[in-house]
FIFI-963863 format. One record per residue (C-alpha): x, y, z; residue number from 1. Coordinates in nm, 2 decimals, decimal comma, m for minus. Each point is the difference from the previous one (the first is absolute). Layout:
FIFI-963863
{px: X&py: Y&pz: Z&k: NUM}
...
//
This chain:
FIFI-963863
{px: m2,43&py: 2,89&pz: m8,54&k: 1}
{px: 0,06&py: 0,10&pz: 0,37&k: 2}
{px: 0,18&py: 0,31&pz: 0,10&k: 3}
{px: 0,28&py: m0,11&pz: 0,23&k: 4}
{px: 0,19&py: 0,33&pz: 0,03&k: 5}
{px: m0,11&py: 0,03&pz: 0,37&k: 6}
{px: 0,20&py: m0,30&pz: 0,08&k: 7}
{px: 0,33&py: 0,14&pz: m0,14&k: 8}
{px: 0,27&py: 0,08&pz: 0,25&k: 9}
{px: 0,18&py: 0,33&pz: 0,03&k: 10}
{px: 0,22&py: 0,06&pz: m0,30&k: 11}
{px: 0,36&py: 0,09&pz: 0,09&k: 12}
{px: 0,22&py: 0,17&pz: m0,27&k: 13}
{px: 0,38&py: 0,00&pz: 0,00&k: 14}
{px: 0,15&py: 0,33&pz: 0,12&k: 15}
{px: 0,36&py: m0,08&pz: 0,09&k: 16}
{px: 0,27&py: m0,26&pz: m0,05&k: 17}
{px: 0,32&py: m0,04&pz: 0,19&k: 18}
{px: 0,32&py: m0,17&pz: m0,10&k: 19}
{px: 0,25&py: m0,08&pz: 0,28&k: 20}
{px: 0,37&py: m0,02&pz: m0,10&k: 21}
{px: 0,26&py: m0,14&pz: 0,24&k: 22}
{px: 0,37&py: 0,07&pz: m0,03&k: 23}
{px: 0,23&py: m0,30&pz: m0,05&k: 24}
{px: 0,27&py: m0,05&pz: 0,25&k: 25}
{px: 0,03&py: 0,02&pz: 0,38&k: 26}
{px: m0,20&py: 0,33&pz: 0,06&k: 27}
{px: m0,32&py: m0,11&pz: m0,17&k: 28}
{px: m0,14&py: 0,35&pz: m0,03&k: 29}
{px: m0,36&py: 0,03&pz: m0,13&k: 30}
{px: m0,13&py: 0,24&pz: m0,27&k: 31}
{px: m0,37&py: 0,03&pz: m0,08&k: 32}
{px: m0,13&py: 0,13&pz: m0,33&k: 33}
{px: m0,36&py: 0,11&pz: m0,03&k: 34}
{px: m0,21&py: m0,01&pz: m0,31&k: 35}
{px: m0,33&py: 0,18&pz: m0,07&k: 36}
{px: m0,26&py: m0,19&pz: m0,20&k: 37}
{px: m0,17&py: 0,13&pz: m0,31&k: 38}
{px: m0,37&py: m0,04&pz: m0,08&k: 39}
{px: 0,08&py: m0,34&pz: m0,17&k: 40}
{px: 0,18&py: m0,14&pz: 0,30&k: 41}
{px: 0,35&py: 0,04&pz: m0,13&k: 42}
{px: 0,29&py: 0,13&pz: 0,22&k: 43}
{px: 0,13&py: 0,35&pz: m0,10&k: 44}
{px: 0,20&py: 0,28&pz: 0,15&k: 45}
{px: 0,27&py: m0,20&pz: 0,18&k: 46}
{px: 0,15&py: 0,19&pz: 0,29&k: 47}
{px: 0,16&py: m0,06&pz: 0,35&k: 48}
{px: m0,26&py: m0,06&pz: 0,27&k: 49}
{px: m0,08&py: 0,33&pz: 0,16&k: 50}
{px: m0,06&py: 0,07&pz: 0,37&k: 51}
{px: m0,36&py: 0,08&pz: m0,07&k: 52}
{px: m0,05&py: m0,33&pz: m0,18&k: 53}
{px: 0,17&py: m0,19&pz: 0,28&k: 54}
{px: m0,23&py: 0,16&pz: 0,26&k: 55}
{px: m0,31&py: m0,08&pz: m0,21&k: 56}
{px: 0,12&py: m0,36&pz: m0,05&k: 57}
{px: 0,06&py: m0,05&pz: 0,37&k: 58}
{px: m0,36&py: 0,13&pz: 0,08&k: 59}
{px: m0,15&py: m0,23&pz: m0,26&k: 60}
{px: 0,19&py: m0,31&pz: 0,14&k: 61}
{px: m0,09&py: 0,08&pz: 0,36&k: 62}
{px: m0,34&py: m0,17&pz: m0,01&k: 63}
{px: 0,01&py: m0,07&pz: 0,37&k: 64}
{px: 0,07&py: 0,35&pz: 0,11&k: 65}
{px: m0,35&py: 0,07&pz: 0,13&k: 66}
{px: m0,01&py: m0,32&pz: 0,20&k: 67}
{px: 0,34&py: 0,06&pz: 0,15&k: 68}
{px: m0,12&py: 0,33&pz: 0,15&k: 69}
{px: m0,25&py: m0,20&pz: 0,20&k: 70}
{px: 0,25&py: m0,25&pz: 0,13&k: 71}
{px: 0,03&py: 0,02&pz: 0,38&k: 72}
{px: m0,23&py: 0,31&pz: 0,01&k: 73}
{px: m0,20&py: m0,01&pz: 0,33&k: 74}
{px: m0,37&py: 0,02&pz: m0,03&k: 75}
{px: m0,02&py: 0,26&pz: 0,28&k: 76}
{px: 0,24&py: 0,11&pz: 0,28&k: 77}
{px: 0,33&py: m0,19&pz: 0,01&k: 78}
{px: m0,05&py: m0,30&pz: 0,23&k: 79}
{px: 0,17&py: 0,05&pz: 0,34&k: 80}
{px: 0,21&py: m0,32&pz: m0,03&k: 81}
{px: 0,16&py: 0,10&pz: m0,33&k: 82}
{px: 0,36&py: 0,12&pz: 0,03&k: 83}
{px: 0,11&py: 0,06&pz: m0,35&k: 84}
{px: m0,13&py: m0,01&pz: m0,36&k: 85}
{px: 0,19&py: 0,00&pz: m0,33&k: 86}
{px: m0,28&py: 0,02&pz: m0,26&k: 87}
{px: 0,23&py: m0,04&pz: m0,31&k: 88}
{px: m0,09&py: m0,28&pz: m0,25&k: 89}
{px: 0,24&py: m0,23&pz: 0,18&k: 90}
{px: m0,06&py: 0,16&pz: 0,34&k: 91}
{px: m0,09&py: m0,14&pz: 0,34&k: 92}
{px: m0,16&py: 0,07&pz: 0,33&k: 93}
{px: 0,12&py: m0,06&pz: 0,36&k: 94}
{px: m0,25&py: m0,05&pz: 0,28&k: 95}
{px: m0,02&py: m0,16&pz: 0,34&k: 96}
{px: m0,25&py: m0,22&pz: 0,19&k: 97}
{px: m0,04&py: m0,03&pz: 0,38&k: 98}
{px: 0,02&py: m0,31&pz: 0,21&k: 99}
{px: m0,30&py: m0,20&pz: m0,11&k: 100}
{px: m0,15&py: m0,35&pz: 0,00&k: 101}
{px: m0,02&py: m0,15&pz: m0,35&k: 102}
{px: m0,08&py: m0,32&pz: m0,17&k: 103}
{px: 0,30&py: m0,19&pz: m0,14&k: 104}
{px: 0,05&py: m0,30&pz: m0,22&k: 105}
{px: 0,28&py: m0,26&pz: 0,00&k: 106}
{px: 0,08&py: m0,29&pz: m0,22&k: 107}
{px: m0,05&py: m0,34&pz: 0,16&k: 108}
{px: 0,37&py: m0,09&pz: 0,00&k: 109}
{px: 0,06&py: 0,27&pz: 0,27&k: 110}
{px: m0,25&py: m0,17&pz: 0,23&k: 111}
{px: m0,12&py: 0,34&pz: 0,12&k: 112}
{px: m0,37&py: 0,03&pz: 0,03&k: 113}
{px: m0,18&py: 0,27&pz: m0,21&k: 114}
{px: m0,20&py: 0,25&pz: 0,20&k: 115}
{px: 0,04&py: 0,33&pz: 0,17&k: 116}
{px: 0,31&py: 0,14&pz: 0,18&k: 117}
{px: 0,13&py: 0,32&pz: 0,15&k: 118}
{px: 0,25&py: 0,20&pz: m0,23&k: 119}
{px: 0,24&py: 0,27&pz: 0,08&k: 120}
{px: m0,02&py: 0,35&pz: m0,16&k: 121}
{px: 0,11&py: m0,03&pz: m0,36&k: 122}
{px: 0,14&py: 0,24&pz: m0,27&k: 123}
{px: m0,10&py: m0,07&pz: m0,36&k: 124}
{px: 0,17&py: 0,12&pz: m0,32&k: 125}
{px: m0,17&py: m0,09&pz: m0,33&k: 126}
{px: 0,00&py: 0,08&pz: m0,37&k: 127}
{px: m0,22&py: m0,14&pz: m0,27&k: 128}
{px: 0,21&py: m0,32&pz: m0,02&k: 129}
{px: 0,17&py: m0,05&pz: 0,33&k: 130}
{px: m0,04&py: 0,01&pz: 0,38&k: 131}
{px: 0,25&py: 0,05&pz: 0,28&k: 132}
{px: m0,10&py: m0,04&pz: 0,36&k: 133}
{px: 0,17&py: 0,08&pz: 0,33&k: 134}
{px: m0,08&py: m0,02&pz: 0,37&k: 135}
{px: m0,01&py: 0,29&pz: 0,25&k: 136}
{px: 0,04&py: m0,01&pz: 0,37&k: 137}
{px: m0,30&py: 0,25&pz: 0,01&k: 138}
{px: m0,15&py: 0,23&pz: m0,25&k: 139}
{px: m0,05&py: 0,31&pz: 0,22&k: 140}
{px: 0,17&py: 0,33&pz: m0,10&k: 141}
{px: 0,19&py: m0,15&pz: m0,29&k: 142}
{px: 0,28&py: 0,20&pz: m0,16&k: 143}
{px: 0,24&py: m0,04&pz: m0,28&k: 144}
{px: 0,27&py: m0,15&pz: 0,23&k: 145}
{px: m0,23&py: m0,27&pz: 0,14&k: 146}
{px: 0,18&py: m0,33&pz: 0,02&k: 147}
{px: m0,15&py: m0,29&pz: m0,19&k: 148}
{px: 0,00&py: m0,37&pz: 0,08&k: 149}
{px: m0,03&py: m0,31&pz: m0,21&k: 150}
{px: m0,36&py: m0,09&pz: m0,06&k: 151}
{px: m0,06&py: m0,32&pz: 0,20&k: 152}
{px: m0,15&py: m0,20&pz: m0,29&k: 153}
{px: 0,08&py: m0,28&pz: m0,24&k: 154}
{px: 0,03&py: 0,09&pz: m0,37&k: 155}
{px: 0,19&py: 0,32&pz: 0,07&k: 156}
{px: 0,36&py: 0,06&pz: m0,13&k: 157}
{px: 0,26&py: 0,15&pz: 0,23&k: 158}
{px: m0,04&py: 0,34&pz: m0,17&k: 159}
{px: m0,37&py: 0,00&pz: 0,08&k: 160}
{px: m0,13&py: m0,09&pz: m0,34&k: 161}
{px: m0,30&py: m0,23&pz: 0,00&k: 162}
{px: m0,01&py: m0,31&pz: m0,22&k: 163}
{px: m0,36&py: m0,01&pz: m0,12&k: 164}
{px: 0,03&py: m0,35&pz: m0,15&k: 165}
{px: m0,29&py: m0,07&pz: m0,23&k: 166}
{px: m0,21&py: 0,29&pz: 0,12&k: 167}
{px: m0,13&py: 0,18&pz: m0,30&k: 168}
{px: 0,08&py: 0,37&pz: 0,08&k: 169}
{px: m0,20&py: 0,24&pz: m0,21&k: 170}
{px: 0,03&py: 0,36&pz: 0,10&k: 171}
{px: m0,17&py: 0,22&pz: m0,27&k: 172}
{px: 0,20&py: 0,31&pz: m0,13&k: 173}
{px: m0,28&py: 0,23&pz: 0,13&k: 174}
{px: m0,02&py: m0,16&pz: 0,35&k: 175}
{px: m0,09&py: 0,26&pz: 0,27&k: 176}
{px: 0,20&py: m0,01&pz: 0,32&k: 177}
{px: m0,26&py: m0,15&pz: 0,23&k: 178}
{px: m0,07&py: m0,29&pz: m0,24&k: 179}
{px: 0,37&py: m0,05&pz: m0,06&k: 180}
{px: 0,07&py: m0,05&pz: 0,38&k: 181}
{px: m0,31&py: m0,22&pz: 0,04&k: 182}
{px: 0,10&py: m0,22&pz: m0,29&k: 183}
{px: 0,36&py: m0,05&pz: 0,11&k: 184}
{px: m0,10&py: m0,09&pz: 0,36&k: 185}
{px: m0,26&py: m0,24&pz: m0,13&k: 186}
{px: 0,25&py: m0,16&pz: m0,24&k: 187}
{px: 0,25&py: m0,05&pz: 0,29&k: 188}
{px: m0,23&py: m0,14&pz: 0,26&k: 189}
{px: m0,20&py: m0,22&pz: m0,23&k: 190}
{px: 0,31&py: m0,18&pz: m0,13&k: 191}
{px: 0,15&py: m0,31&pz: 0,15&k: 192}
{px: 0,32&py: 0,03&pz: 0,21&k: 193}
{px: 0,23&py: m0,28&pz: m0,10&k: 194}
{px: 0,37&py: 0,04&pz: 0,03&k: 195}
{px: 0,31&py: 0,20&pz: 0,10&k: 196}
{px: 0,27&py: 0,12&pz: m0,23&k: 197}
{px: 0,36&py: m0,14&pz: 0,03&k: 198}
{px: 0,13&py: 0,05&pz: 0,35&k: 199}
{px: m0,22&py: 0,29&pz: 0,08&k: 200}
{px: m0,20&py: m0,05&pz: 0,32&k: 201}
{px: m0,20&py: 0,33&pz: 0,06&k: 202}
{px: m0,05&py: m0,06&pz: 0,37&k: 203}
{px: 0,20&py: m0,09&pz: 0,31&k: 204}
{px: m0,06&py: m0,37&pz: 0,07&k: 205}
{px: m0,21&py: m0,25&pz: m0,20&k: 206}
{px: m0,25&py: 0,17&pz: m0,23&k: 207}
{px: m0,21&py: m0,31&pz: m0,04&k: 208}
{px: m0,04&py: m0,04&pz: 0,38&k: 209}
{px: m0,07&py: 0,38&pz: 0,03&k: 210}
{px: m0,30&py: m0,02&pz: m0,23&k: 211}
{px: m0,12&py: m0,33&pz: 0,15&k: 212}
{px: m0,02&py: 0,17&pz: 0,33&k: 213}
{px: m0,18&py: 0,31&pz: m0,13&k: 214}
{px: m0,25&py: m0,15&pz: m0,24&k: 215}
{px: m0,36&py: m0,01&pz: 0,14&k: 216}
{px: 0,11&py: 0,13&pz: 0,34&k: 217}
{px: m0,04&py: 0,33&pz: 0,17&k: 218}
{px: 0,38&py: 0,04&pz: 0,05&k: 219}
{px: 0,15&py: 0,34&pz: m0,11&k: 220}
{px: 0,28&py: m0,02&pz: m0,25&k: 221}
{px: 0,33&py: 0,01&pz: 0,18&k: 222}
{px: 0,18&py: 0,30&pz: m0,14&k: 223}
{px: 0,31&py: m0,11&pz: 0,18&k: 224}
{px: 0,02&py: m0,27&pz: m0,27&k: 225}
{px: 0,05&py: 0,26&pz: m0,27&k: 226}
{px: 0,34&py: 0,06&pz: m0,16&k: 227}
{px: 0,13&py: 0,33&pz: m0,13&k: 228}
{px: 0,08&py: 0,01&pz: m0,37&k: 229}
{px: 0,22&py: 0,31&pz: m0,01&k: 230}
{px: m0,25&py: 0,21&pz: m0,19&k: 231}
{px: m0,20&py: 0,31&pz: 0,08&k: 232}
{px: m0,31&py: 0,14&pz: m0,15&k: 233}
{px: 0,22&py: 0,27&pz: m0,17&k: 234}
{px: 0,22&py: m0,27&pz: m0,16&k: 235}
{px: m0,29&py: m0,17&pz: m0,18&k: 236}
{px: m0,15&py: 0,31&pz: m0,16&k: 237}
{px: 0,32&py: 0,17&pz: m0,11&k: 238}
//
């Protein structure tokens, strides 16, 4: 016969059992009763759940706590273009990018050629699941009261939220800040621009004509085409 004890998994023994009671009626108050387990695995010593037991239970259930502490943590010095970080589990980062020339993709129905074009300065706000983007007249000496403009792109709602369509967004729970920023910018610029939402036109004039004129040319983005959205940097982080 073969000795297979090395292949056994870790043995877990029952230590606690909890019974949750809910009051009938409108209030729906909750009461939790805790049981210790004897050496045969039977519940004994019923008592109200103590503060100490509640704390221990919370720690045991927080399996992602160590990963969360790494979320949005910079690898070194804080990047100069980062304006704000909320590193909570459901937190977000706010950063800006300068005027730049970037490759853009459009669906065929728009009859706008793919290629490179000049962009205005942009302000980005992202969490693990969502991205908001805004335009800036310039990104020099930014402050909390800086006025924001609608981002001059398709696929962006009036409030700045980006519709990612069928892009598979996968931001890990321990994602460091630099990787987080790089991934979101790559997701955005590698997706196809396709449509506007309702009656929201993010620029002055015809947006299709605007991008037809800019694509694969050396023309600078006309900041005079930007439209104020009534927001400031302070309003999107408060």
